[in-house]
C-alpha positions as CSV (number, residue, x, y, z in Angstrom):
1,M,21.9,-18.6,2.2
2,D,18.6,-20.5,2.1
3,K,19.5,-23.7,0.1
4,A,15.9,-24.5,-0.7
5,L,15.1,-21.0,-1.9
6,M,18.3,-20.9,-4.0
7,K,17.5,-24.3,-5.7
8,F,13.9,-23.0,-6.3
9,K,15.3,-19.9,-8.1
10,E,17.8,-22.0,-10.1
11,D,15.1,-24.4,-11.2
12,L,12.9,-21.5,-12.3
13,L,15.7,-20.2,-14.5
14,K,16.4,-23.6,-16.0
15,T,12.9,-23.7,-17.4
16,G,14.0,-21.2,-20.0
17,L,10.8,-19.3,-19.7
18,F,12.3,-16.2,-18.1
19,K,14.1,-13.7,-20.4
20,S,16.9,-11.7,-18.6
21,R,16.9,-7.9,-18.5
22,P,19.9,-5.7,-18.5
23,R,19.9,-5.4,-14.7
24,A,21.0,-8.5,-12.7
25,G,18.2,-10.5,-11.2
26,E,15.4,-9.0,-13.3
27,Y,13.5,-11.0,-15.9
28,T,10.4,-10.9,-18.1
29,L,7.9,-13.6,-18.9
30,K,6.3,-13.7,-22.3
31,E,2.8,-14.8,-21.2
32,C,1.0,-13.7,-18.1
33,P,-0.5,-16.8,-16.4
34,Y,-3.4,-14.7,-15.1
35,C,-4.6,-12.5,-18.0
36,G,-2.9,-14.3,-20.9
37,D,-1.1,-11.3,-22.3
38,M,1.6,-12.5,-24.7
39,K,3.8,-9.4,-25.0
40,N,6.4,-9.8,-22.2
41,H,4.5,-7.5,-19.8
42,V,5.3,-9.7,-16.7
43,Y,8.3,-8.5,-14.7
44,V,9.9,-11.0,-12.4
45,K,12.6,-10.6,-9.8
46,I,14.8,-13.7,-9.3
47,D,17.8,-12.6,-7.3
48,L,20.4,-15.3,-6.9
49,G,22.6,-13.1,-4.7
50,N,20.4,-13.2,-1.6
51,D,17.4,-14.8,0.1
52,S,14.8,-12.3,-1.2
53,P,11.5,-13.9,-2.4
54,V,10.7,-14.3,-6.0
55,V,8.2,-11.6,-6.9
56,F,6.4,-10.6,-10.1
57,N,4.1,-8.0,-11.5
58,C,2.0,-7.9,-14.7
59,F,1.7,-4.5,-16.2
60,K,-1.5,-5.5,-18.1
61,C,-3.6,-6.9,-15.2
62,P,-3.7,-6.6,-11.4
63,A,-1.7,-9.8,-10.8
64,G,1.5,-9.5,-8.8
65,G,3.3,-10.1,-5.5
66,I,5.3,-13.0,-4.2
67,L,5.3,-15.9,-6.7
68,T,3.1,-18.7,-5.4
69,Q,2.3,-22.3,-6.4
70,D,-0.8,-21.1,-8.1
71,F,1.5,-19.1,-10.5
72,L,3.4,-22.3,-11.4
73,N,0.2,-24.3,-11.7
74,R,-1.2,-21.8,-14.2
75,M,2.0,-22.2,-16.2
76,N,1.7,-26.0,-16.1
77,I,5.0,-26.3,-14.2
78,D,4.3,-29.3,-12.0
79,N,7.9,-30.4,-11.1
80,I,8.8,-27.3,-9.1
81,R,7.5,-26.5,-5.6
82,V,7.6,-23.1,-4.0
83,P,9.5,-23.3,-0.7
84,K,8.4,-21.6,2.5
85,Y,9.8,-18.0,2.5
86,N,11.7,-17.5,5.8
87,G,12.4,-13.8,5.4
88,S,10.2,-10.9,6.4
89,K,6.8,-12.0,7.5
90,Q,4.1,-11.0,5.0
91,I,1.4,-8.6,6.2
92,K,-2.0,-9.8,5.2
93,V,-3.9,-6.6,4.9
94,D,-6.6,-7.6,2.4
95,S,-7.3,-11.2,3.3
96,T,-10.2,-10.9,5.7
97,V,-12.9,-9.3,3.6
98,S,-15.5,-11.8,2.5
99,T,-17.7,-9.8,0.2
100,K,-17.2,-7.7,-2.9
101,I,-15.9,-4.2,-2.1
102,P,-17.6,-1.4,-4.1
103,D,-15.5,0.9,-6.1
104,I,-17.4,4.1,-5.3
105,N,-18.8,4.7,-1.8
106,V,-20.1,8.3,-2.2
107,N,-22.2,9.8,-5.0
108,V,-24.1,13.0,-5.9
109,N,-27.1,12.0,-3.7
110,D,-25.0,12.1,-0.5
111,N,-24.6,15.1,1.7
112,I,-20.8,15.9,1.4
113,E,-20.7,19.5,2.7
114,G,-19.7,18.5,6.2
115,V,-16.7,16.3,5.3
116,C,-15.6,18.8,2.6
117,K,-15.6,21.6,5.1
118,Y,-13.7,19.5,7.6
119,I,-11.0,18.5,5.1
120,Q,-10.7,22.2,4.0
121,S,-10.2,23.2,7.7
122,R,-7.5,20.6,8.0
123,V,-5.5,20.9,4.8
124,G,-6.8,24.1,3.1
125,V,-8.6,22.5,0.1
126,Y,-12.3,21.9,-0.4
127,P,-12.4,18.5,-2.1
128,T,-14.5,17.6,-5.2
129,L,-16.8,14.6,-5.4
130,T,-14.2,12.8,-7.5
131,E,-11.6,13.4,-4.9
132,L,-13.8,12.1,-2.1
133,Q,-14.3,8.9,-4.2
134,M,-10.5,8.6,-4.5
135,F,-10.2,9.1,-0.7
136,G,-12.6,6.2,-0.1
137,Y,-15.1,8.4,1.7
138,V,-18.3,6.5,2.6
139,G,-21.3,8.7,2.0
140,D,-23.8,6.3,3.6
141,P,-22.0,4.3,6.3
142,Y,-25.1,2.6,7.6
143,K,-26.0,1.2,4.2
144,Y,-22.3,0.3,3.5
145,A,-22.0,-1.5,6.8
146,E,-25.2,-3.4,6.4
147,T,-24.6,-4.4,2.8
148,Y,-20.9,-5.3,2.9
149,L,-19.8,-5.8,6.5
150,G,-22.8,-6.8,8.7
151,K,-24.8,-5.3,11.5
152,D,-22.6,-6.5,14.4
153,N,-21.8,-3.0,15.6
154,I,-24.0,-0.7,13.6
155,W,-24.8,1.3,16.7
156,V,-21.3,2.9,16.6
157,I,-22.0,4.7,13.3
158,N,-23.4,8.2,13.7
159,N,-23.5,11.5,11.9
160,E,-20.8,13.0,14.0
161,R,-18.1,11.0,12.3
162,Y,-16.8,10.9,8.7
163,W,-16.2,7.4,7.6
164,F,-13.5,6.2,5.2
165,R,-12.9,2.8,3.6
166,M,-9.8,0.8,4.4
167,T,-7.9,-1.5,2.0
168,N,-9.7,-4.6,3.3
169,G,-13.2,-3.2,3.0
170,N,-13.5,-2.2,6.6
171,I,-14.4,1.4,7.5
172,I,-13.0,3.8,10.1
173,G,-14.7,7.0,11.3
174,R,-13.1,10.4,12.1
175,Y,-14.9,12.5,14.7
176,Y,-15.5,16.0,13.4
177,N,-14.2,17.6,16.7
178,D,-10.4,17.4,16.7
179,E,-10.2,18.2,20.4
180,T,-12.0,15.1,21.4
181,D,-10.3,11.9,22.6
182,H,-10.8,8.7,20.5
183,R,-11.0,10.7,17.3
184,W,-10.8,7.6,15.1
185,L,-13.2,4.7,15.6
186,K,-12.9,1.4,13.7
187,Y,-16.0,-0.5,12.7
188,R,-15.4,-4.1,13.8
189,T,-17.4,-7.1,12.5
190,D,-17.1,-10.8,12.3
191,K,-16.4,-10.5,8.6
192,V,-13.6,-8.0,8.9
193,R,-11.7,-8.1,12.2
194,T,-8.6,-6.3,11.1
195,A,-8.4,-2.5,10.4
196,G,-6.5,-2.8,7.2
197,L,-4.5,0.1,5.8
198,Y,-5.6,3.3,4.0
199,N,-4.9,4.3,0.5
200,I,-5.9,7.1,-1.9
201,R,-7.1,5.5,-5.1
202,V,-5.4,8.1,-7.4
203,P,-4.5,6.8,-10.9
204,F,-0.8,6.2,-11.5
205,D,1.3,5.1,-14.5
206,L,2.9,1.7,-14.1
207,Y,5.3,2.5,-16.9
208,D,6.7,5.6,-15.3
209,E,8.8,6.1,-12.2
210,I,6.5,5.5,-9.2
211,N,6.8,7.2,-5.8
212,V,5.1,5.4,-2.9
213,I,4.1,8.0,-0.3
214,I,3.7,6.3,3.2
215,A,2.5,8.2,6.2
216,E,0.6,7.3,9.4
217,G,-3.1,8.1,8.9
218,V,-5.9,9.2,6.6
219,M,-5.5,13.0,7.0
220,D,-1.7,12.7,6.7
221,V,-1.9,11.2,3.2
222,V,-4.7,13.5,2.2
223,G,-2.6,16.5,3.3
224,L,0.4,15.2,1.4
225,Y,-1.8,14.6,-1.7
226,Y,-2.9,18.2,-1.7
227,N,0.1,20.1,-0.3
228,Y,3.3,18.3,-1.2
229,K,4.0,18.3,-4.9
230,E,7.7,17.3,-5.0
231,F,6.9,13.9,-6.5
232,K,4.8,12.9,-9.4
233,N,3.0,9.6,-10.2
234,C,2.4,8.7,-6.6
235,I,0.7,5.9,-4.6
236,Y,-0.5,7.1,-1.2
237,V,-0.7,4.7,1.8
238,G,-1.6,5.3,5.4
239,V,-0.5,2.6,7.8
240,M,-2.8,3.6,10.6
241,G,-0.1,3.6,13.2
242,K,3.7,3.7,13.6
243,D,4.6,0.5,11.6
244,Y,5.5,2.2,8.3
245,I,6.9,-1.0,6.9
246,K,3.4,-2.3,6.5
247,G,3.0,0.2,3.7
248,V,6.1,-1.1,2.0
249,K,4.8,-4.7,2.2
250,Y,1.4,-3.6,1.1
251,V,2.7,-2.3,-2.3
252,L,5.0,-5.3,-2.6
253,N,2.0,-7.6,-2.2
254,K,0.3,-5.7,-4.9
255,G,3.2,-6.4,-7.2
256,I,4.6,-2.9,-7.2
257,F,8.4,-3.0,-6.9
258,G,11.6,-2.7,-9.0
259,T,14.1,-0.2,-10.1
260,S,11.4,2.3,-11.1
261,V,9.7,2.4,-7.6
262,N,10.8,4.7,-4.8
263,I,9.6,4.4,-1.2
264,R,9.1,7.8,0.5
265,I,8.2,7.4,4.2
266,F,6.9,10.6,6.0
267,K,7.4,9.9,9.7
268,D,5.5,11.6,12.5
269,P,7.6,13.8,14.8
270,N,7.3,11.3,17.7
271,V,8.9,8.5,15.7
272,D,12.7,8.1,15.7
273,V,14.4,7.4,12.4
274,K,16.3,4.4,13.9
275,D,13.0,2.7,14.5
276,I,12.2,2.6,10.8
277,Y,14.3,-0.1,9.3
278,I,13.7,-2.1,6.2
279,D,15.6,-5.4,6.1
280,N,18.1,-5.8,3.3
281,N,16.1,-8.3,1.2
282,L,13.1,-6.0,1.2
283,R,15.2,-2.9,0.5
284,K,16.7,-4.4,-2.6
285,L,13.3,-4.7,-4.3
286,F,13.1,-0.9,-4.7
287,N,15.1,1.9,-6.2
288,K,15.2,4.3,-3.3
289,V,14.0,4.2,0.3
290,E,14.0,7.7,1.9
291,I,12.5,9.1,5.1
292,Y,11.1,12.6,5.5
293,G,10.0,14.7,8.4
294,N,8.1,17.9,9.0
295,M,10.6,20.3,10.6
296,N,7.7,22.2,12.3
297,D,7.3,19.2,14.6
298,K,3.8,18.3,13.3
299,D,2.3,15.7,11.2
300,Y,1.0,16.2,7.6
301,G,-2.8,16.6,7.9
302,I,-2.4,20.4,8.3
303,L,-2.5,23.6,6.4
304,P,0.3,24.1,3.8
305,E,1.9,27.0,5.6
306,E,2.6,24.6,8.6
307,L,4.6,22.2,6.4
308,D,8.4,22.3,6.3
309,I,9.2,18.9,4.9
310,H,12.8,17.8,4.5
311,K,14.6,14.5,3.9
312,V,16.0,13.2,7.2
313,H,17.4,9.8,6.2
314,V,18.2,7.5,3.3
315,N,17.7,3.8,4.2
316,K,20.8,2.2,2.7
317,I,21.5,-1.5,2.5
318,R,23.6,-2.5,5.5
319,K,25.2,-5.8,6.6
320,E,23.2,-7.6,9.2
321,S,24.8,-9.5,12.0
322,V,25.1,-13.3,11.5
């Protein structure tokens, strides 16, 4: 056990500010140090049984994630220092954007027929303007890049690609011809060097059971959004590669965790289940962690009749070698 982390947790509980909940290691805080809400809407995980980090989530504002020194400073706690967390390395997927990211990147003045027909050809549904906005589709990528990202590589943007916004404000373009190599192209600038992740900004209820749907790419999560209705109240995340754990850490960094949150990983057919492992400390922060696959040996950005999705693994807590 990490002695510094254990002392930090014990010192937090000694303040008397955290009210215990029925489940061990779960607490509430009366006042949110960020929005000032005074009705015990801050959920805090302080597990003395392992080396997991202290994490929190306010159900009245966007504040949440791993508890930092800023959290304690806002609470006027100046005699406790947050130790360095030595567990799973945090994935900083949103830290490189240096300008305000707009909420809506496509509007009624944009020509959306091409991207709508493309999405329909892939997953069988012709999207609405509202859905394109949730998908982060960028109707005018030239203007978006110039305004928010810079002109470093503006030449790579063309009308033969459909551009989508990533979680860090960067954009990635999908070539309309599926048979062409290099189908996805990232827009790289000095302001945003990383690719970020992808998510569908569909509304969800923080007070209900949450299902985090994690897949590889943009069209995978769009296909699951339209064609897989087994779960309600979902968050959709595309990790833009094979590292599905980035999606888990992304929602954790957003303060989304706890006994009402289920992780549902939809792996590509060329990924082995044994290569998707969530360490014990991270696993304990969620209710369920399950892995699914398409038995038709395909991904998920396809027509509904090509989907045959089944659960292939339950990621249970296991003892790690010492």
